[in-house]
C-alpha positions as CSV (number, residue, x, y, z in Angstrom):
1,M,52.1,-12.2,24.6
2,E,55.4,-11.8,26.1
3,I,56.4,-8.7,27.7
4,L,59.7,-7.3,29.2
5,I,59.2,-5.2,32.1
6,E,60.6,-1.6,32.4
7,K,59.5,-0.2,35.7
8,M,57.1,-0.8,38.7
9,V,54.3,2.1,38.4
10,Y,51.9,4.1,41.1
11,G,49.2,1.6,41.3
12,G,51.4,-1.6,42.1
13,A,51.7,-2.8,38.4
14,G,54.7,-3.1,36.4
15,L,55.2,-1.4,33.0
16,G,56.3,-3.0,29.9
17,R,55.4,-2.4,26.2
18,T,54.1,-3.7,23.1
19,V,56.6,-4.0,19.8
20,E,54.2,-1.0,18.7
21,G,55.3,0.9,22.2
22,K,52.2,0.7,23.8
23,A,52.3,0.6,27.3
24,V,51.4,-2.6,29.1
25,F,50.5,-2.7,32.8
26,V,51.1,-6.1,34.6
27,P,50.4,-6.7,38.2
28,Y,52.8,-9.1,40.6
29,V,55.9,-8.6,38.1
30,L,59.6,-7.3,38.5
31,P,61.6,-5.0,36.5
32,G,63.9,-6.9,33.7
33,E,61.5,-10.0,33.9
34,L,60.2,-11.3,30.6
35,V,56.5,-12.5,31.1
36,D,53.4,-14.0,29.1
37,V,50.5,-12.0,30.0
38,R,46.8,-12.0,28.9
39,I,45.1,-9.0,27.7
40,V,42.2,-7.9,29.8
41,Q,41.6,-4.1,28.7
42,E,42.7,-2.4,26.0
43,K,42.2,1.3,25.7
44,K,43.7,4.0,23.1
45,G,46.7,4.4,25.5
46,H,47.4,1.4,27.3
47,I,46.9,-2.2,28.0
48,H,46.2,-3.6,31.2
49,A,47.0,-7.5,31.0
50,E,46.9,-10.4,33.7
51,L,50.4,-12.3,34.4
52,I,50.1,-16.3,32.8
53,E,53.8,-17.0,33.5
54,V,57.2,-15.5,34.5
55,L,59.3,-16.5,31.9
56,K,62.3,-15.1,32.9
57,P,62.4,-14.2,36.6
58,S,64.1,-11.3,38.2
59,D,67.0,-12.6,41.0
60,K,65.1,-10.1,43.3
61,R,61.9,-12.6,43.1
62,V,61.1,-14.0,46.4
63,V,58.7,-16.3,47.3
64,P,55.1,-14.9,49.1
65,F,54.1,-15.5,52.5
66,C,50.5,-15.8,52.0
67,K,48.6,-18.6,49.8
68,H,46.3,-16.4,48.9
69,F,48.8,-13.9,47.3
70,S,47.3,-12.4,43.6
71,Q,44.0,-14.0,44.3
72,C,42.3,-11.6,46.8
73,G,44.0,-8.2,45.6
74,G,45.0,-7.2,49.2
75,C,48.6,-7.0,48.3
76,A,50.8,-6.2,45.7
77,Y,54.1,-6.9,46.4
78,Q,54.5,-10.0,48.5
79,H,56.7,-11.0,45.4
80,M,59.6,-8.5,46.8
81,S,61.4,-8.1,50.0
82,Y,60.4,-5.2,52.0
83,A,63.8,-3.6,51.3
84,D,63.3,-3.7,47.7
85,Q,59.4,-2.8,48.2
86,L,60.5,0.5,49.9
87,I,63.1,1.5,47.2
88,A,60.0,0.6,44.9
89,K,57.7,3.1,46.2
90,Q,60.6,5.9,46.2
91,E,61.2,5.6,42.8
92,I,57.6,5.8,42.0
93,I,57.0,8.7,44.3
94,Q,60.0,10.4,42.5
95,E,59.2,9.6,39.0
96,T,55.4,10.6,39.8
97,L,56.3,14.4,41.1
98,T,59.3,14.9,38.3
99,R,56.4,13.8,35.7
100,T,53.5,15.4,36.6
101,C,54.2,18.4,38.7
102,K,57.0,18.9,36.2
103,L,59.6,19.5,38.7
104,P,63.1,19.2,38.5
105,E,64.6,16.3,40.3
106,F,63.1,17.3,43.8
107,Q,64.8,15.6,47.2
108,I,62.5,13.5,48.7
109,K,63.4,12.3,51.9
110,P,63.8,8.5,52.6
111,I,60.3,6.6,53.0
112,I,59.9,5.7,56.6
113,P,59.4,1.8,57.1
114,S,57.0,0.6,59.0
115,A,58.0,-0.6,62.6
116,N,55.8,-3.7,62.0
117,E,55.9,-5.5,58.6
118,K,53.2,-8.1,59.3
119,Y,50.3,-7.7,61.6
120,Y,49.4,-4.2,61.5
121,R,46.3,-3.3,60.5
122,N,43.9,-2.5,63.6
123,H,40.9,-2.5,61.0
124,I,39.6,-5.1,58.7
125,Q,37.0,-5.9,56.9
126,F,35.6,-9.0,55.7
127,H,32.7,-9.8,53.2
128,M,30.3,-13.0,53.8
129,D,28.3,-15.6,51.6
130,A,24.7,-17.0,52.3
131,D,26.6,-20.1,53.9
132,G,28.3,-18.3,56.6
133,K,31.9,-18.1,55.2
134,S,33.4,-14.8,55.5
135,G,36.5,-13.9,53.2
136,F,37.9,-11.1,50.8
137,L,36.3,-10.3,47.2
138,K,38.4,-11.5,44.6
139,S,40.5,-9.0,42.4
140,G,38.5,-7.3,40.3
141,S,35.0,-9.5,40.5
142,H,32.5,-10.4,43.3
143,E,33.7,-13.7,44.1
144,L,34.0,-14.3,47.6
145,I,37.4,-16.1,48.4
146,N,37.4,-17.9,51.7
147,I,40.7,-16.3,53.1
148,E,42.1,-19.8,55.5
149,E,45.1,-16.9,56.5
150,C,46.2,-13.1,56.1
151,F,49.2,-11.7,57.5
152,L,48.0,-8.0,57.8
153,P,45.2,-7.8,60.5
154,E,46.7,-7.1,63.9
155,K,46.6,-11.1,65.8
156,E,44.1,-9.8,68.3
157,L,41.9,-9.4,65.4
158,L,42.7,-13.0,63.7
159,T,42.0,-14.5,66.8
160,L,38.7,-12.4,67.3
161,R,37.9,-13.6,64.0
162,E,38.3,-17.7,64.8
163,N,36.1,-17.1,67.6
164,L,33.3,-15.9,65.3
165,L,31.5,-18.8,64.5
166,F,27.9,-18.2,62.2
167,E,25.1,-20.5,61.0
168,D,23.9,-20.5,57.2
169,A,21.8,-17.6,56.3
170,S,22.6,-15.5,59.1
171,G,21.4,-12.8,56.9
172,L,24.9,-10.8,57.1
173,N,27.2,-9.5,54.2
174,G,29.9,-8.4,56.0
175,I,31.8,-7.9,59.1
176,D,34.1,-5.4,60.4
177,L,36.8,-5.5,63.0
178,R,38.7,-2.7,64.7
179,S,41.2,-3.4,67.6
180,G,41.0,-0.6,70.5
181,D,42.8,0.0,73.7
182,E,40.5,-2.2,75.7
183,D,37.9,-4.1,73.9
184,P,37.5,-4.7,70.2
185,L,35.0,-3.3,68.4
186,V,32.7,-6.0,65.6
187,I,30.2,-4.2,63.3
188,F,27.8,-6.7,61.4
189,H,26.4,-5.2,58.0
190,G,23.1,-7.3,57.1
191,E,19.8,-6.1,54.8
192,E,17.6,-7.9,57.5
193,Q,17.6,-7.8,60.8
194,P,20.4,-8.2,63.3
195,P,21.2,-11.9,64.0
196,Q,20.7,-13.7,67.1
197,L,23.7,-14.2,69.0
198,E,25.8,-15.7,72.0
199,V,28.2,-13.9,73.4
200,D,30.8,-15.5,76.4
201,F,33.6,-12.6,76.4
202,S,33.8,-8.5,76.6
203,I,33.1,-6.9,73.5
204,N,31.4,-4.3,71.7
205,L,29.1,-5.4,69.2
206,L,27.3,-3.4,66.5
207,F,24.7,-4.0,63.4
208,E,24.3,-1.8,60.6
209,N,21.4,-1.7,58.2
210,D,21.6,1.1,55.5
211,G,23.9,3.1,57.6
212,N,22.0,2.8,60.8
213,P,24.1,1.4,63.8
214,M,22.2,-0.5,67.0
215,I,24.1,-1.4,69.7
216,L,23.9,-5.2,70.4
217,S,26.9,-5.4,73.2
218,G,29.0,-2.8,74.6
219,D,30.0,0.6,73.2
220,E,29.5,2.5,69.4
221,H,33.2,3.3,69.9
222,I,36.8,2.1,71.0
223,M,39.6,4.0,72.3
224,K,42.9,4.7,70.7
225,T,45.7,5.5,72.7
226,I,48.5,8.0,70.1
227,N,51.8,9.5,71.8
228,G,49.9,9.0,75.4
229,R,46.9,10.9,74.8
230,G,43.5,8.9,74.0
231,F,40.9,9.1,71.3
232,R,37.7,8.1,71.1
233,V,36.6,6.6,68.1
234,S,33.2,5.9,66.5
235,A,32.0,2.6,64.3
236,D,32.6,4.0,60.7
237,T,34.5,7.0,61.5
238,F,37.7,6.9,60.0
239,F,41.1,6.3,62.1
240,Q,44.4,5.7,60.6
241,T,45.1,1.9,60.2
242,N,48.5,1.1,61.4
243,D,49.2,2.6,65.4
244,L,53.0,2.4,65.4
245,Q,53.2,4.1,62.1
246,T,50.6,6.7,63.0
247,E,52.6,7.9,65.6
248,R,55.4,8.9,63.4
249,L,52.8,10.3,60.8
250,L,51.9,12.4,63.4
251,N,55.6,13.6,64.7
252,E,56.3,14.5,61.1
253,V,53.3,16.8,61.1
254,L,53.8,18.4,64.4
255,D,57.4,18.9,63.4
256,A,56.2,20.4,60.3
257,I,54.3,23.1,62.2
258,K,56.2,24.1,65.6
259,S,58.0,26.8,63.8
260,A,55.0,28.2,63.3
261,A,53.4,28.0,66.3
262,G,50.8,30.9,67.4
263,G,48.2,32.5,65.6
264,L,45.4,30.6,63.5
265,L,45.6,26.4,62.7
266,L,42.7,25.5,60.5
267,D,42.5,21.8,60.3
268,V,40.9,20.4,57.4
269,Y,39.2,17.0,56.9
270,C,39.9,16.9,60.5
271,G,38.4,13.6,61.7
272,V,38.6,12.9,65.3
273,G,40.9,15.6,66.1
274,L,44.6,13.7,66.1
275,F,45.9,16.4,64.7
276,S,44.2,19.5,66.5
277,A,44.3,17.6,69.4
278,F,48.6,18.0,69.8
279,A,48.1,21.3,67.9
280,A,45.9,23.4,69.9
281,P,48.3,23.7,73.0
282,M,50.8,25.6,70.4
283,F,48.4,27.8,68.6
284,D,46.0,30.9,69.6
285,Q,43.0,29.1,68.1
286,V,42.4,25.6,65.8
287,I,39.4,25.4,63.9
288,G,38.3,22.0,62.4
289,I,36.3,21.1,59.5
290,E,34.7,17.5,59.4
291,I,31.5,16.3,57.2
292,A,31.1,13.1,58.9
293,P,28.8,13.7,62.0
294,L,30.2,10.4,64.2
295,A,33.4,11.9,63.9
296,C,32.7,15.6,64.2
297,E,31.0,14.2,68.1
298,D,34.3,12.3,68.6
299,F,36.4,15.5,67.8
300,A,33.9,17.4,70.2
301,E,34.5,14.4,72.7
302,N,38.4,14.6,72.3
303,L,38.6,18.0,72.3
304,D,36.8,19.0,75.0
305,E,39.3,20.3,77.3
306,F,40.5,23.3,75.2
307,D,38.5,26.5,75.0
308,N,40.6,27.8,71.8
309,V,39.1,25.1,69.4
310,A,36.4,25.5,66.9
311,L,34.3,23.2,64.9
312,Y,32.6,23.6,61.6
313,Q,30.4,20.3,60.3
314,G,30.0,20.8,56.5
315,K,32.1,20.0,53.0
316,A,35.6,21.5,52.9
317,E,34.4,23.3,49.9
318,E,31.2,24.8,51.5
319,V,32.7,25.7,54.9
320,L,36.3,27.1,53.5
321,P,34.5,29.6,51.1
322,T,32.7,31.2,54.1
323,L,35.8,31.8,56.1
324,N,37.4,35.6,56.2
325,V,39.9,34.1,58.6
326,P,43.9,35.0,58.7
327,A,45.2,31.5,59.2
328,D,48.8,31.1,59.4
329,V,49.1,27.3,59.3
330,M,46.6,24.6,57.4
331,I,46.8,20.9,57.4
332,V,44.7,19.1,55.3
333,D,44.0,15.6,55.1
334,P,41.3,14.7,52.8
335,P,40.2,11.4,50.9
336,R,41.4,9.7,48.0
337,A,39.5,11.9,45.6
338,G,42.3,14.6,47.0
339,I,41.0,18.4,47.4
340,D,37.9,19.4,45.7
341,R,38.2,22.4,43.2
342,K,36.3,24.9,45.2
343,A,37.9,24.1,48.2
344,M,41.5,24.5,46.6
345,D,40.3,27.8,45.2
346,A,39.6,29.0,49.0
347,M,42.7,27.8,50.4
348,I,44.8,29.8,47.8
349,K,42.5,32.5,48.7
350,I,43.1,32.2,52.3
351,A,46.7,32.1,51.9
352,P,48.0,30.5,54.9
353,N,51.6,30.7,55.4
354,H,52.0,27.0,55.8
355,I,50.3,24.0,54.2
356,V,50.9,20.7,55.6
357,Y,49.1,18.4,52.7
358,V,49.0,14.4,54.5
359,S,47.9,12.3,51.5
360,C,47.1,8.4,50.9
361,D,46.9,9.1,47.2
362,L,49.9,10.0,44.8
363,S,48.3,10.5,41.6
364,T,45.2,13.2,43.5
365,L,48.2,14.7,45.4
366,A,50.2,15.3,42.2
367,R,47.4,17.0,40.7
368,D,46.5,19.2,44.2
369,L,50.3,20.0,44.4
370,N,50.4,21.5,40.8
371,R,47.2,23.6,41.8
372,L,48.8,25.0,45.0
373,M,52.4,25.8,43.0
374,E,50.1,27.6,40.7
375,G,48.7,29.7,43.4
376,D,52.3,30.8,44.8
377,Y,52.9,27.7,46.9
378,K,56.7,26.2,47.2
379,L,57.3,23.1,47.7
380,I,59.8,22.2,51.0
381,S,59.3,19.2,52.1
382,F,58.3,16.0,50.9
383,Q,58.0,12.8,53.6
384,P,56.9,9.8,52.5
385,I,55.7,7.0,55.1
386,D,54.9,3.1,54.7
387,M,51.7,2.9,56.8
388,F,50.9,-0.4,54.8
389,P,53.6,-3.1,53.8
390,H,53.1,-5.5,50.9
391,T,50.2,-2.9,49.2
392,Q,50.8,-0.3,46.4
393,H,49.5,2.5,49.0
394,I,51.5,5.4,49.3
395,E,51.5,8.0,52.4
396,S,52.9,11.3,52.3
397,I,53.4,14.6,54.5
398,V,53.8,17.3,52.1
399,V,55.2,20.7,53.3
400,L,54.6,24.0,51.3
401,T,55.0,27.3,52.0
402,K,53.6,31.0,50.6
């Protein structure tokens, strides 16, 4: 059927409507375009469709720079200029907050553009097939696309991939590449024994089978320097994937908490200690909460110099209810699923004067903001930051006060 696209919505798709008014979500389109689409999935309230042809293109449509665009599913916005991508993300945030959080026209700060529009990712994952070829899975399927070019990883990682040569039947089904201050980290994933290999350059190599890492060469971690401070980051441990934007994100968080310095700071989902390391000199006490064992080991190493820092290993929803502490500030940086209901209830009971919420998922953020506002918190500041150009992902730093 033919659909007129009204606007962009969260998740990377455009929204149109059937003649009967039913919502239709279509990827790789622009507002104002008339498109021919095929229904992929129809539900009670909406339809997901795939793009067949753009019948009347927008004058803002541009030619994608990657030959794999719309195939691998990694990018959603290459058919838009970067300036228009930022406008689209800003409008999506405003519309989502106004609708989902039932807020009046809240003043969202202008999105912070990425310093690099291409070659910004310090971590990339490839799948592998039985023939030893690496690539990405086609969007919505398990079909492997042999990637000939990609403009998101740092150039060092692209060169590294070109220097990894595999024989058939290597027994591997995936590769992770991570850049560090010095030698990069390569993680091979497989269901059998580690492959035989030859290495003629300095590199950190690991093999993982069912989450059990085995060091093949070098170390099982890398070092990352952010704002002049080094952080140990182990394999499979989360760290922001855009280094320059990570510094900007960090500075926004530090600006949000500096006026409340002193007292106790809770750093929930603290990871390797990025926020805690810079907050520790500002507060009398810092308590981190993190579930991942390797991240906890990194946290302990990265903040070893501070006597006023404690760390609890466990789920936020299990640790927070046990803490009877008068927190002045709480930083939360949860995964895409957002904050668990039990953790949220405990946060509201602890009642810190200030909450800084770092979010990578707009839908769960909107849900959690509703819960916090019901718990007597007021939204003070909303700062979007573009960590992932050409993708649909949106990072946000939200400040709330009691």
